[in-house]
N, C-alpha and C positions, 0 to 999 in steps of 0.2 A: 542536675542543677536546676533549681527553680528560677523563675523569672527575676525575682528580686535579687537573688544571689548573683545571677548572671549579669544583671545590670550593674551591680556594685563592682564585680570583677572587671567589666568593661570600662567602667569609670576609672578604676584604679590604674588599669593599663594605659589608658589614654593620658591620664594625668602624670604617670611616671614618664611617659614618652615626652610630653610637653615640658615637664620639669627638666629632663635631660637637655632638651634643646635650649630652654631658657637659661639654664645654668652655664651652657657653653658660651652664649653670646651676651649675657646680661651685663650691662655697664655698671660700674661702681656707683651706686646711688642709695639713698635712704630707703630701707625696705618698707613694704606696706605694713608688715607685722613680723613678730618673731614668735615661733612656736618651739618651746623647749630649746631655745637658743638658735634655732634654724631660721634664717631670713626668708620671708615670702616676698619675692621681687615685686615692686610697685609696677614695673613695666608689664608684668603679666596681668595685673589688674587692669591697666590701661588697655591692653589688648582685648580683654574680655568685654570691657565697657564699650570699646569701639565696635565690636561685633554686635553687641546688643543694640547700640544706637543705629547701626546700619540696617537692623531689622525693624526699626521704628520706635525703639524705646527712648525715653527722655534721659539725657545725661544729667542726673541730679544726685543729691545726697542719698536718697533712698536706694537708687540703683547701685551706687558705689558701696553702700553699706551691705547690700545683698551680695555683691561680688566679693567684698572682704570676708564676709562670713563664709561664703562658699570656699574661698581659698584657704582660710584657716582650717575649716573642717577637712578639706582635701589634704592639707599638710599633716594633720593629725592621723588621718587614715594612711598616708604614705609612710609615715614614721612607724606606725603600728605594723603595716605590711612588711616593711623591711626588717623590723625586729623579729617578726614571725618567720622570716626567711621566704616569704611569698615571692619576692623578686628573684630568688635563686631557682625557683622551680622551672624546669626546662620548657614546659608548655606555656608558662606565663612569659618567659623570656622570648619565646618564639612569637607569641601574640603581641608583645610589646614591640618587637622588631617589625612585625607586619604593620602595626598601627603607625609607627614612625615612618616607614617607607610609604605607606598610604598617604600620610599628610604631606610628605615631600612630593609625591607624584601630583597630588591635588594642587599644591602650591605652584608647581611648575605649570600646570594647565591654566591656573588663574592668571599667572604672568603672561602666558602665551596668548590668552584671550585679550588681555590688555594691549598686547603688541600687535594683535591681528583681529581687530574688531570688525564686525559687519557694519558697513557704512549705510547711511540713510539712502544713498543712491542705489546700493545693492538691494536694500529692502523694498524700495520703490519699484525696481525692475521685477522683483519676485511678485509683488502685489499685482502689477500690471499683467504679468503672465498668468497668474492664477485666476484673476478676474476674467481675463479674456478666454480662458479655457473652461472655466467651471461656472460662470454666471448662469444660474438656471432661469428658465422661463417662469413667468407668472401667468395664471389663467383666471379670467373673469368668467364665471360660469353660473348656471342656474340648473335646478333639477326639480323633478316631480317624483315623490316617493309614494308607492302604492303597495298593497299587500300581495297582489297576485300578478303573475305573468300576463294573464289575460287582460287585466286592467291596463298594464303598461303597454301592451300591443294596441289596445284601443286608443290610448293617448297618442301613440306614434302615428297611427292611421289618421287621426284628426289633425296632427301637425302637418302631415304630408298633404292633407286636403286644404291647408291654409289657415287653420285656426291658430290664433296667437298663443305663444307659450304661456304668457302671463295669465291669459284667460283660463287655460287648463290647469294652471298651478294651484287654483283654489281647491282642487281635489287632493292635493298632496297631504301626506300624513306627517310631514315635517312642519311643525308649528312655527319654527324659527324662520322659515323662508317663504311659506305659502302666501303670507300677506304682502310679500314684496315681489310677487311674480316668480317666486322660486329662486330669487337671486341669492348667491352664496358669497359674493364679493371676490376679491382677488385672493388667490392661494398659490402656494408653491408645491412642487412635487413632495409627497409625503404628508400632506395636510389631511388627506382622506384615507379611508381604508384602501388596501391595494387594488381591489377590483374596480372601485370607483376611479382611483387615480389613473389606472392603466387605460380605462375607456376614455377619460377626459383628455389625456395627452395624445390620443390617436385622432381626436377630432380636428377638423379644419374650422377656422374662424367662421362663425355664423351657422354651423351645422349642428345637428343633434344626433344622438345615437339611434340607429334604426333597428337595433335589437335591444331588448330590455337588459339592464345590467343588474345582476343579482348580487346582493351582499347580505350580511347577517341582519340587516335592517329591513330588507324587503327587496322590491324591484324598482329600479331608478330609470327615468328617462332624463338624459343629461344634454344640455346645450352649452356650447362654447361661444360666448359673446365676443371675447377679445383675448389677445395674447400680447405679452410684452416681455422684454428682458428685465429680470429682477434687478433692483437697485442695490449694488453691493455696498458694504460699509465703507465709509470714507477712510482713506489711507491713515490719517492721523488717529483714527479710532483703533486701528489694529496694528499700527507700526511697531509698538513695543513687543507684541506677541510674535510678529513676523521676525523681528531681529533676534528674539530669544530662540525661536525655532531654528533659524538659520545658523546662529552661533553654535547651538548644540550639534547641528549637522556638520559644521565646520570642524569642531573639536573631534568628532568621531572620524572624520576623514583624515585629520592630522594623526590621530592614534593609529588608524589603519595603515597610513603611509609609513609611520615609524616601525610598526610591526613587520610590514612587508620587507623593510630594509634590514631588519635584524636577523642575525644568524641563530636560528632556533633549531636545536638538535633533539 
């Protein structure tokens, strides 16, 4: 089955399932349209419009016209499928039943989430825990980049003798930092290549590497000027993402709880 045919079959099965549900509960009301004498419920159009609006669409005549066109085409396809006996095929019936049960399960979970929301207090507690455990350090550093290990060792010897780092930085092959005394500004772990990062994070404040640090760029002499805790994002900036993540975890825990209590043979 090609992609286009598969998509059409899936659409037919989903619409048959939704049609069965809608027909069971639809109140007596003026239909949206009639196709070969079969009413297309207005309530179904309202449902589709509300779903689109929830995703950011504007509830206007254009949207409702598109929804009406979709439902009319859908009804034509449904009638054609039934006339062709497609709805009687065992495989199709099985997939329709699965689609219906899947919608029911998802509807249950949506209601469960509404009844068991993650509170802002819970999200705040999770934020505080994560920030406390994972806030990385930031490093204020400078470096001198040269071509050879011998050059790097000569610079280290001069630093040990008391020559200022900024004075030696004019020898650096890094044009972006040599004019600033080798300063690289504040950085977090992962900002530089691994060899550089590892050497930087081992330094104590005010110290420089006493062995040249080799990377793909050459040989570095690195000095750590200062260290501080990184400023985490404000709670309000990440609150929605935290709540969404916690809600997903809460749903999974609920499902696992239900499965653990079920008698599965």
